[in-house]
C-alpha positions as CSV (number, residue, x, y, z in Angstrom):
1,M,-6.1,28.1,-15.4
2,I,-7.7,28.5,-18.7
3,D,-11.4,29.2,-18.7
4,M,-12.7,26.6,-21.2
5,T,-16.2,28.2,-21.0
6,V,-15.0,31.0,-23.2
7,T,-14.7,30.0,-26.8
8,V,-12.0,31.9,-28.8
9,S,-12.3,32.0,-32.6
10,L,-9.9,32.6,-35.5
11,A,-12.3,35.2,-36.9
12,D,-10.2,36.1,-40.0
13,V,-6.7,36.4,-41.6
14,S,-5.2,38.7,-44.0
15,S,-1.7,39.1,-45.6
16,Y,0.6,41.2,-47.6
17,R,3.2,40.3,-50.4
18,P,5.6,43.2,-50.9
19,G,6.8,44.3,-54.4
20,N,7.0,42.5,-57.6
21,P,7.9,38.8,-57.7
22,V,11.7,38.0,-57.8
23,S,12.3,35.1,-60.1
24,A,14.6,32.1,-59.4
25,E,16.8,33.3,-62.2
26,Y,17.9,36.3,-60.2
27,F,19.6,34.2,-57.8
28,A,20.8,31.6,-60.4
29,Q,23.3,34.0,-61.9
30,F,25.1,34.3,-58.4
31,H,24.8,30.7,-57.2
32,D,27.5,28.3,-56.1
33,D,26.9,24.6,-56.4
34,A,25.5,22.9,-53.4
35,G,25.9,19.4,-51.9
36,S,23.1,16.7,-51.7
37,A,21.7,17.8,-48.4
38,L,21.9,21.3,-49.0
39,S,20.3,20.8,-52.4
40,A,17.3,19.2,-50.8
41,M,17.1,21.9,-48.2
42,F,17.5,24.9,-50.7
43,N,15.9,23.8,-53.9
44,P,14.7,27.3,-54.9
45,P,11.0,28.3,-55.6
46,R,10.0,30.0,-58.9
47,F,9.4,33.2,-57.2
48,R,9.6,35.2,-53.9
49,H,8.8,38.7,-52.9
50,H,11.3,41.1,-51.2
51,V,10.7,44.0,-48.7
52,G,10.9,47.3,-50.3
53,V,13.8,49.8,-49.5
54,G,12.9,51.7,-46.4
55,E,9.7,49.4,-45.9
56,T,9.5,48.9,-42.1
57,P,7.8,46.1,-40.3
58,A,5.0,48.5,-39.2
59,D,4.4,49.4,-42.8
60,M,4.2,45.7,-43.8
61,A,1.8,45.0,-40.9
62,F,-0.4,47.9,-41.8
63,R,-0.5,46.8,-45.5
64,A,-1.4,43.2,-44.3
65,I,-4.3,44.3,-42.1
66,A,-5.8,46.7,-44.8
67,P,-7.9,43.9,-46.5
68,M,-9.3,42.9,-43.1
69,L,-10.3,46.4,-42.3
70,V,-12.0,46.7,-45.6
71,R,-14.0,43.5,-44.8
72,H,-15.0,44.5,-41.2
73,G,-14.5,48.2,-40.9
74,P,-11.8,50.2,-39.1
75,E,-14.0,49.7,-36.0
76,L,-12.5,46.3,-35.7
77,L,-9.4,48.0,-34.1
78,D,-11.5,49.6,-31.4
79,E,-11.8,46.4,-29.4
80,V,-8.3,45.0,-29.9
81,D,-6.8,44.6,-26.4
82,V,-4.3,42.1,-27.2
83,L,-1.4,42.5,-29.8
84,V,1.1,39.7,-30.3
85,V,3.8,40.3,-32.8
86,H,6.6,38.3,-34.2
87,T,9.2,40.2,-36.4
88,Q,11.7,38.0,-38.1
89,L,14.3,40.8,-38.2
90,P,13.4,43.4,-35.5
91,E,14.4,46.9,-36.8
92,T,14.0,48.6,-33.4
93,W,16.9,47.9,-31.1
94,F,16.0,46.2,-27.8
95,V,12.3,46.6,-27.8
96,G,11.2,45.0,-31.2
97,N,8.6,46.5,-33.5
98,G,5.3,45.8,-31.6
99,G,5.0,49.3,-30.2
100,E,5.5,50.8,-33.8
101,I,3.0,48.4,-35.2
102,A,0.4,49.3,-32.5
103,A,1.0,53.1,-33.4
104,Q,0.6,52.4,-36.9
105,F,-2.7,50.6,-36.2
106,G,-3.7,53.5,-34.0
107,I,-4.4,51.2,-30.9
108,V,-3.2,51.1,-27.3
109,P,-3.6,47.5,-26.3
110,E,-3.5,46.4,-22.7
111,W,-1.4,43.4,-23.7
112,L,1.4,44.0,-26.2
113,I,3.8,41.1,-26.6
114,D,6.9,41.0,-28.8
115,L,7.8,37.4,-29.4
116,A,11.5,36.6,-29.8
117,N,11.0,32.9,-30.3
118,G,8.6,30.7,-32.3
119,G,10.2,31.3,-35.5
120,C,8.4,29.5,-38.3
121,A,5.7,28.2,-35.9
122,S,5.4,31.8,-34.1
123,F,2.0,32.0,-35.7
124,I,0.6,29.2,-33.5
125,H,2.7,30.4,-30.5
126,G,0.9,33.8,-30.9
127,I,-2.4,32.3,-31.2
128,K,-1.9,30.3,-28.0
129,L,-0.8,33.3,-26.0
130,A,-3.6,35.4,-27.2
131,R,-6.2,32.6,-26.7
132,E,-5.3,32.3,-23.1
133,I,-5.3,36.0,-22.4
134,L,-8.9,36.2,-24.0
135,Q,-10.0,33.3,-22.0
136,N,-8.9,34.6,-18.7
137,T,-9.2,38.4,-18.8
138,K,-11.8,41.0,-19.9
139,A,-9.8,41.5,-23.1
140,R,-12.2,41.6,-26.0
141,S,-10.2,40.7,-29.1
142,A,-6.5,40.1,-30.3
143,L,-4.4,40.4,-33.4
144,V,-1.5,38.1,-34.1
145,V,0.9,39.7,-36.4
146,N,3.9,37.9,-38.3
147,V,6.4,39.9,-40.3
148,T,9.0,38.3,-42.4
149,N,11.7,40.7,-43.8
150,T,15.1,39.1,-44.3
151,A,14.8,37.9,-47.9
152,G,15.4,41.5,-49.3
153,Q,17.7,42.6,-46.6
154,V,19.9,39.8,-45.4
155,F,19.8,37.2,-48.1
156,A,20.0,39.6,-51.1
157,Q,23.3,41.1,-49.8
158,K,26.2,40.7,-52.3
159,G,28.2,38.5,-50.1
160,V,25.2,36.2,-49.3
161,R,23.3,36.0,-52.5
162,S,25.7,33.5,-54.1
163,M,24.9,30.9,-51.3
164,A,22.2,28.3,-51.9
165,Q,20.3,29.4,-48.9
166,A,19.7,32.8,-50.4
167,A,17.2,31.8,-53.0
168,I,14.7,30.2,-50.6
169,P,13.5,33.1,-48.4
170,G,10.7,35.3,-49.1
171,D,9.3,38.4,-47.3
172,G,5.7,39.1,-46.4
173,A,3.3,39.8,-43.5
174,G,0.3,37.9,-42.1
175,I,-2.4,38.8,-39.5
176,A,-4.9,36.7,-37.6
177,W,-7.8,38.3,-35.6
178,L,-9.1,36.4,-32.7
179,T,-12.3,37.0,-31.0
180,K,-14.6,35.7,-28.1
181,S,-17.1,33.9,-30.4
182,D,-18.0,30.4,-31.5
183,Q,-17.9,31.0,-35.2
184,S,-14.4,29.6,-36.0
185,P,-13.5,27.9,-32.8
186,I,-9.9,27.0,-31.8
187,L,-10.3,23.4,-31.0
188,D,-6.9,22.6,-29.4
189,I,-3.3,23.6,-29.5
190,E,-0.2,21.8,-28.8
191,T,3.2,23.6,-28.3
192,R,6.6,21.9,-27.6
193,H,9.7,23.9,-26.7
194,L,12.8,21.7,-27.4
195,P,15.5,23.8,-25.7
196,Q,18.2,21.2,-26.3
197,F,18.2,22.3,-29.9
198,A,18.2,26.1,-29.1
199,G,21.0,28.0,-30.5
200,E,21.9,25.6,-33.3
201,M,20.7,27.9,-36.0
202,T,23.5,30.5,-35.8
203,S,24.5,33.6,-37.6
204,V,28.0,33.6,-39.1
205,A,30.2,36.0,-41.0
206,T,33.7,35.5,-42.5
207,P,35.9,36.6,-40.7
208,P,34.0,35.5,-37.6
209,R,32.4,38.4,-35.5
210,R,29.2,38.9,-33.5
211,Y,26.3,40.1,-35.3
212,W,26.4,43.6,-33.7
213,E,30.2,44.1,-34.1
214,A,31.5,46.2,-37.0
215,G,33.7,44.4,-39.5
216,P,33.9,42.8,-43.0
217,G,31.8,40.0,-44.2
218,E,28.0,39.9,-44.2
219,H,26.0,37.7,-41.8
220,H,24.0,34.7,-43.0
221,I,22.7,31.5,-41.4
222,G,25.5,29.1,-40.5
223,F,24.1,25.9,-42.5
224,T,26.5,23.0,-42.9
225,E,26.0,19.7,-44.6
226,S,25.8,17.8,-41.3
227,N,23.4,20.2,-39.4
228,V,21.1,20.3,-42.4
229,V,20.8,16.7,-42.2
230,K,19.8,17.0,-38.5
231,V,17.3,19.7,-39.2
232,L,15.7,17.6,-41.9
233,D,15.3,14.6,-39.6
234,R,14.0,16.7,-36.8
235,G,11.5,18.6,-38.9
236,N,10.3,15.5,-40.6
237,R,9.5,14.0,-37.2
238,I,8.3,16.6,-34.9
239,V,5.7,18.4,-37.1
240,P,3.6,15.1,-37.6
241,E,3.9,14.5,-33.9
242,V,2.4,17.7,-32.8
243,A,-0.4,17.5,-35.4
244,R,-1.1,13.9,-34.3
245,A,-1.3,15.0,-30.6
246,V,-4.0,17.5,-31.5
247,C,-5.9,15.2,-33.8
248,E,-6.0,12.6,-31.0
249,R,-7.6,15.1,-28.5
250,I,-10.1,16.3,-31.0
251,A,-10.9,12.9,-32.2
252,V,-10.2,13.6,-35.9
253,P,-7.8,11.2,-37.6
254,P,-5.0,13.0,-39.5
255,S,-6.2,11.5,-42.8
256,E,-9.6,13.0,-42.2
257,L,-8.3,16.6,-41.7
258,D,-9.9,18.9,-44.3
259,L,-6.9,21.2,-44.6
260,L,-3.3,21.1,-43.5
261,V,-1.4,24.5,-43.4
262,T,2.3,24.4,-42.5
263,N,5.3,26.5,-42.5
264,Q,7.0,25.9,-45.9
265,P,10.9,25.6,-45.6
266,N,11.2,23.5,-48.9
267,R,9.4,21.1,-51.1
268,T,10.9,18.2,-49.2
269,F,9.4,19.0,-45.9
270,L,6.0,19.8,-47.6
271,R,5.9,16.5,-49.3
272,N,7.2,14.4,-46.3
273,W,4.5,16.1,-43.9
274,R,1.5,15.4,-46.0
275,E,2.6,11.9,-46.8
276,E,3.2,11.0,-43.1
277,L,-0.3,12.4,-42.2
278,A,-1.8,10.4,-45.2
279,L,-3.2,13.6,-46.9
280,P,-3.4,14.3,-50.6
281,A,-1.7,17.4,-52.0
282,E,-4.9,19.2,-52.6
283,R,-5.6,19.3,-48.8
284,H,-2.2,20.7,-48.1
285,P,-2.0,24.1,-49.7
286,D,1.1,26.2,-49.8
287,T,2.5,29.4,-51.4
288,F,6.1,28.2,-51.7
289,E,6.3,28.5,-55.5
290,E,5.0,32.1,-55.4
291,C,6.6,33.2,-52.1
292,G,9.4,30.9,-51.1
293,N,10.0,30.2,-47.4
294,L,8.0,32.9,-45.5
295,F,9.1,31.5,-42.2
296,G,6.4,32.7,-39.6
297,T,4.3,34.3,-42.1
298,A,3.8,31.2,-44.2
299,M,0.7,29.8,-42.2
300,P,-1.3,33.1,-42.2
301,M,-0.4,33.9,-45.8
302,T,-1.2,30.4,-47.0
303,F,-4.5,30.2,-45.1
304,D,-5.5,33.6,-46.5
305,H,-4.8,32.2,-50.0
306,A,-6.7,29.1,-49.2
307,V,-9.8,31.0,-48.0
308,T,-9.7,33.6,-50.7
309,S,-9.4,30.9,-53.3
310,G,-12.2,28.8,-52.0
311,L,-10.0,25.9,-51.0
312,V,-11.5,25.8,-47.4
313,R,-15.2,25.5,-46.8
314,D,-17.3,26.6,-43.7
315,G,-17.2,23.8,-41.2
316,D,-13.8,22.4,-42.3
317,V,-11.3,21.3,-39.7
318,V,-8.0,23.1,-40.5
319,M,-4.7,22.0,-38.9
320,F,-1.9,24.5,-38.5
321,A,1.5,22.9,-37.7
322,G,5.1,23.7,-38.1
323,F,8.5,23.9,-36.4
324,A,11.0,26.7,-35.8
325,H,14.9,27.0,-36.5
326,A,16.9,23.9,-36.1
327,G,13.9,22.2,-34.2
328,D,13.7,24.1,-30.8
329,F,10.0,24.7,-31.1
330,A,7.1,23.0,-32.7
331,A,3.5,23.6,-32.6
332,A,0.0,22.6,-34.0
333,A,-3.5,24.1,-33.7
334,A,-6.9,22.9,-35.0
335,V,-9.6,25.4,-36.0
336,R,-13.1,24.6,-37.1
337,W,-13.4,27.3,-39.8
338,G,-16.7,29.1,-39.9
339,G,-16.1,31.6,-42.7
340,R,-15.3,35.3,-42.7
341,H,-17.8,37.0,-40.6
342,S,-17.8,39.9,-38.2
343,A,-17.2,39.4,-34.5
344,G,-20.9,39.8,-33.6
345,G,-23.0,37.6,-36.1
346,A,-23.4,36.2,-39.4
């Protein structure tokens, strides 16, 4: 049972973009032609960033939290009892990268959760888990960490980079800090697991083999014209659905949201979502042209950009919304943004 007398706030966000921007021209020299649905799904951004050679998820997370520690001081980490991590491509076999990130941060949290699901909406999934822990335990604060690291490692492979899907992903990391306070309260969260679609986004290689088996052919996502059409249809539908569910409970019509922050698979989804929710483009910021599809990192990265750029004002109602994989998870969360302040006061 959630203790609703405990208010949990999104106290701050910070992010990290690795390396120099990689232009669309880099991939254009390798690309094959794509079909109509694939073209809509994989129309490339101008730029994206790639994880550096030897750069680990823990390295990326530490670089992402650095601006937050400058703002609030390293003592912020002393009260972190909850660490929720989603790494797109875990580099530590079996256990994920949460432990290495905790070690890099110099913390020993009571709650350390490595998410294996949630995908592009894992930011909200992590916030929901962290909020419930904070509301029902003596835990003092939480960090939700997203690390995206396949663009420079999977999609830049020689056998993959000629595919249309290769030019879309970007790498980066984003972090949210949650505190027990009323400064930027989380107003409501909606999460929906849709297990009937689980497993539809597959990893394939030619000739076929399991991802852990040795053999020729590099693994990539098994997109086909038909399953791309299904993903486009599901994504167009379920993201507005979860956003509307939250809007109804907080009594704010979708068209009156001050800011919509979503995952950013492609321009088609971005346009369709804001049109479905009757929002102008200026209230739906994204970092797609500079960063590509950041998967789970898109929301914290984009919101960090919005705050830093002055696109969000104190008191604004911000809606985070997105879906994962082929549509097996969708989530939305509303926050009344109170600005970047320390946990204890103004």
